C-alpha positions as CSV (number, residue, x, y, z in Angstrom):
1,X,-0.4,0.2,0.2
2,X,1.1,3.0,-1.1
3,X,1.9,6.2,1.8
4,X,0.1,9.1,0.9
5,X,1.4,12.0,2.4
6,X,-0.9,15.2,4.0
7,X,-0.3,16.9,1.1
8,X,-2.0,14.7,-0.1
9,X,-4.8,14.3,1.5
10,X,-5.6,17.8,1.6
11,X,-5.5,18.0,-1.7
12,X,-7.6,15.2,-1.4
13,X,-10.4,17.7,0.0
14,X,-12.9,19.1,-2.8
15,X,-11.9,22.8,-3.3
16,X,-14.9,24.4,-1.0
17,X,-14.6,22.2,2.1
18,X,-11.1,22.9,1.6
19,X,-10.9,26.9,1.2
20,X,-13.5,27.1,4.1
21,X,-12.0,24.6,6.9
22,X,-9.0,26.3,6.6
23,X,-9.8,29.2,6.0
24,X,-11.4,28.7,9.6
25,X,-8.8,26.9,11.0
26,X,-5.7,30.2,10.2
27,X,-8.3,32.5,11.7
28,X,-8.8,31.0,14.9
29,X,-5.0,30.3,15.4
30,X,-4.6,33.9,14.2
31,X,-6.4,35.0,16.9
32,X,-5.0,32.3,19.3
33,X,-1.7,34.0,18.7
34,X,-3.1,37.7,19.0
35,X,-2.5,38.4,15.6
36,X,-5.6,39.7,15.2
37,X,-9.3,40.0,17.9
38,X,-12.3,38.8,17.7
39,X,-13.3,42.5,18.1
40,X,-11.8,43.0,14.6
41,X,-14.1,40.0,12.6
42,X,-16.6,39.9,14.0
43,X,-20.5,41.0,12.8
44,X,-21.2,45.0,13.3
45,X,-23.6,46.1,10.8
46,X,-23.0,49.2,11.9
47,X,-19.2,49.0,10.8
48,X,-20.0,47.3,8.2
49,X,-22.3,49.6,6.8
50,X,-21.1,53.1,8.4
51,X,-17.7,53.1,8.1
52,X,-17.5,50.2,4.8
53,X,-15.3,46.9,6.9
54,X,-17.2,45.0,4.3
55,X,-14.3,41.6,5.7
56,X,-16.9,41.5,9.0
57,X,-19.4,40.3,6.1
58,X,-16.9,37.4,5.3
59,X,-14.7,36.4,9.0
60,X,-17.7,35.8,11.2
61,X,-18.9,33.2,9.6
62,X,-14.9,31.6,10.3
63,X,-14.6,32.1,14.2
64,X,-16.3,29.4,16.3
65,X,-14.1,30.3,19.7
66,X,-11.2,29.8,21.2
67,X,-9.5,25.9,20.7
68,X,-11.7,24.1,22.9
69,X,-14.4,21.7,23.0
70,X,-16.7,24.2,20.9
71,X,-14.1,24.4,18.5
72,X,-13.4,20.5,18.0
73,X,-17.2,19.9,17.7
74,X,-17.9,22.6,15.4
75,X,-14.9,21.9,12.9
76,X,-15.5,18.2,13.0
77,X,-19.4,18.4,11.3
78,X,-18.1,21.6,9.3
79,X,-15.6,18.8,7.7
80,X,-17.9,16.3,7.7
81,X,-21.4,17.5,5.8
82,X,-19.3,20.3,3.8
83,X,-17.6,17.6,2.6
84,X,-20.1,15.1,2.2
85,X,-22.4,18.6,0.1
86,X,-19.8,18.5,-2.1
87,X,-19.1,15.3,-3.4
88,X,-22.7,13.8,-3.3
89,X,-25.5,16.2,-4.3
90,X,-23.2,18.9,-5.8
91,X,-20.9,17.0,-7.0
92,X,-19.8,18.3,-10.4
93,X,-21.7,21.7,-9.6
94,X,-19.0,23.3,-7.6
95,X,-20.9,27.0,-8.8
96,X,-23.9,25.9,-7.1
97,X,-22.7,25.1,-4.1
98,X,-20.5,27.9,-4.2
99,X,-23.7,30.3,-4.8
100,X,-25.6,27.7,-1.9
101,X,-22.7,29.5,0.6
102,X,-23.3,33.0,-0.9
103,X,-27.2,33.1,-0.8
104,X,-26.9,31.0,2.9
105,X,-24.3,33.5,4.4
106,X,-26.4,36.7,2.9
107,X,-29.9,35.0,4.6
108,X,-28.5,34.9,8.0
109,X,-26.7,38.0,7.3
110,X,-29.4,39.7,7.1
111,X,-31.4,37.3,9.9
112,X,-28.3,39.3,11.9
113,X,-29.8,42.6,11.8
114,X,-32.4,41.6,14.0
115,X,-30.6,38.8,16.7
116,X,-28.1,39.6,18.6
117,X,-25.5,37.7,17.1
118,X,-22.1,38.2,17.0
119,X,-20.8,35.0,14.9
120,X,-22.4,33.2,12.6
121,X,-20.1,30.6,11.6
122,X,-22.4,27.9,14.0
123,X,-25.7,28.8,12.2
124,X,-23.6,28.2,8.6
125,X,-22.7,24.7,9.8
126,X,-25.8,23.4,11.0
127,X,-27.4,24.9,7.8
128,X,-25.3,22.4,5.8
129,X,-25.7,19.4,8.4
130,X,-29.9,19.8,7.5
131,X,-29.4,20.6,3.8
132,X,-27.1,17.1,3.9
133,X,-30.2,16.3,6.3
134,X,-33.1,16.2,4.1
135,X,-31.1,14.8,0.5
136,X,-30.1,11.9,2.3
137,X,-34.0,10.9,4.2
138,X,-32.4,6.9,4.1
139,X,-29.4,7.3,5.8
140,X,-29.7,6.2,9.6
141,X,-27.3,8.2,12.2
142,X,-26.0,6.9,15.4
143,X,-25.0,9.9,18.0
144,X,-22.5,9.1,20.2
145,X,-23.0,5.1,19.6
146,X,-26.1,6.4,22.2
147,X,-29.4,7.7,19.9
148,X,-30.1,5.7,16.7
149,X,-32.5,8.6,14.0
150,X,-33.1,8.4,9.9
151,X,-31.0,11.8,8.8
152,X,-33.6,14.3,8.7
153,X,-34.0,14.2,12.7
154,X,-29.8,15.1,13.1
155,X,-30.5,18.7,13.5
156,X,-33.2,18.2,16.1
157,X,-31.0,16.1,18.2
158,X,-28.1,19.0,17.8
159,X,-30.8,21.2,18.8
160,X,-30.9,18.7,22.2
161,X,-27.9,18.4,22.6
162,X,-27.3,22.0,23.3
163,X,-30.1,22.3,25.4
164,X,-27.9,20.2,27.6
165,X,-25.1,21.9,27.6
166,X,-27.0,25.0,27.8
167,X,-26.0,26.5,24.9
168,X,-28.6,28.7,23.6
169,X,-30.6,27.2,20.6
170,X,-31.1,30.5,18.6
171,X,-27.8,29.9,16.8
172,X,-29.2,25.9,16.3
173,X,-32.5,27.9,14.6
174,X,-31.5,29.9,12.8
175,X,-29.2,27.3,10.6
176,X,-32.0,24.9,10.5
177,X,-34.3,28.2,9.5
178,X,-32.4,29.6,6.6
179,X,-31.7,25.8,6.1
180,X,-34.9,25.2,5.3
181,X,-35.4,28.1,3.2
182,X,-32.5,26.5,0.4
183,X,-33.8,22.9,1.0
184,X,-37.4,24.3,0.4
185,X,-36.7,26.2,-2.7
186,X,-34.7,25.2,-4.5
187,X,-36.0,20.9,-4.0
188,X,-39.6,20.7,-2.6
189,X,-41.4,23.8,-4.6
190,X,-40.7,23.3,-8.0
191,X,-41.4,19.7,-7.7
192,X,-45.0,21.3,-6.8
193,X,-48.2,21.6,-9.1
194,X,-47.3,24.6,-10.5
195,X,-43.9,25.2,-9.0
196,X,-40.8,26.4,-11.1
197,X,-37.0,26.6,-9.9
198,X,-36.6,29.9,-7.7
199,X,-32.8,29.2,-7.0
200,X,-30.6,30.1,-10.6
201,X,-27.1,29.8,-9.7
202,X,-25.4,33.1,-11.9
203,X,-23.7,31.8,-14.7
204,X,-20.1,33.5,-13.6
205,X,-20.3,31.3,-10.9
206,X,-20.7,28.5,-13.2
207,X,-17.5,29.1,-15.3
208,X,-15.5,30.5,-12.6
209,X,-15.7,27.3,-10.5
210,X,-17.9,23.9,-12.4
211,X,-15.5,21.6,-14.0
212,X,-15.3,20.8,-17.8
213,X,-17.5,17.9,-18.7
214,X,-15.3,15.9,-19.5
215,X,-13.1,16.7,-15.8
216,X,-13.4,14.9,-13.3
217,X,-11.4,17.0,-10.1
218,X,-11.5,14.7,-7.2
219,X,-12.5,11.8,-6.6
220,X,-15.8,10.6,-4.5
221,X,-14.4,8.5,-1.4
222,X,-16.6,5.3,-0.8
223,X,-18.6,5.1,2.4
224,X,-16.1,3.6,4.5
225,X,-13.8,6.3,3.6
226,X,-16.1,9.3,4.1
227,X,-14.8,11.7,6.2
228,X,-15.1,11.9,9.5
229,X,-15.5,8.5,11.7
230,X,-16.8,9.6,14.5
231,X,-20.1,8.4,16.6
232,X,-20.8,11.7,16.6
233,X,-23.2,11.9,13.5
234,X,-22.3,9.0,11.7
235,X,-24.5,7.0,9.4
236,X,-25.0,4.1,7.1
237,X,-26.9,4.0,4.0
238,X,-29.7,2.5,3.7
239,X,-31.5,1.7,0.2
240,X,-34.5,4.1,0.1
241,X,-38.0,1.5,-0.1
242,X,-41.0,1.5,-2.6
243,X,-43.1,2.5,0.2
244,X,-42.4,5.2,2.9
245,X,-41.3,3.5,6.4
246,X,-42.3,5.4,9.7
247,X,-39.0,6.0,11.5
248,X,-38.1,4.8,14.8
249,X,-40.0,5.5,17.5
250,X,-36.8,6.5,19.7
251,X,-36.4,9.0,16.8
252,X,-39.6,11.3,17.6
């Protein structure tokens, strides 16, 4: 078996996931080393629109707090579900994936005008988890090896986990809400009678990010090698049944 270097493994991560998780990691390192201060990067509409500190529209999504359990927890979920989305339903559609980032981030920034939140990265992670879970409804999940349920229940399990830790759930609610807006506009409404596609990715994003039709810019990993490897949200794929199956009682 050929030895795989860290650089080779790193470059196998699809580009958007690689860029976002790397930016989050180095932003946290910079804050930890006091190269920058959280006060320079948090979401502040007054500073953005009155003093034109527009970088805050991006940097507030890159910081999960200093190194610790909360940072590790968010980075694991961000990496795992961002990568599975990019390698799954957005495979070969990087432009659409980038547009989902932009649309979700824009909606969250608008919500942030009315909610006192200074960093929106955790809400963005929950949005990614929500979209993935709705597009993979037949995958069974195991949370810490204790609770077993189908994927669509995962965001609600995370809310319960936040309550157990005494954390405010408003961040999770915003992430679920923004995720549902995208999921409804992209996957639900166009399939309704009289429905039509509302979300259209700008051509410039497709031109910049989508691979050529005959290219294969990254490899989809087999299930056993998917990112994560933890019981936190680890799941196994089930073949969709012919008729809908009611979820397990203990997933209520």
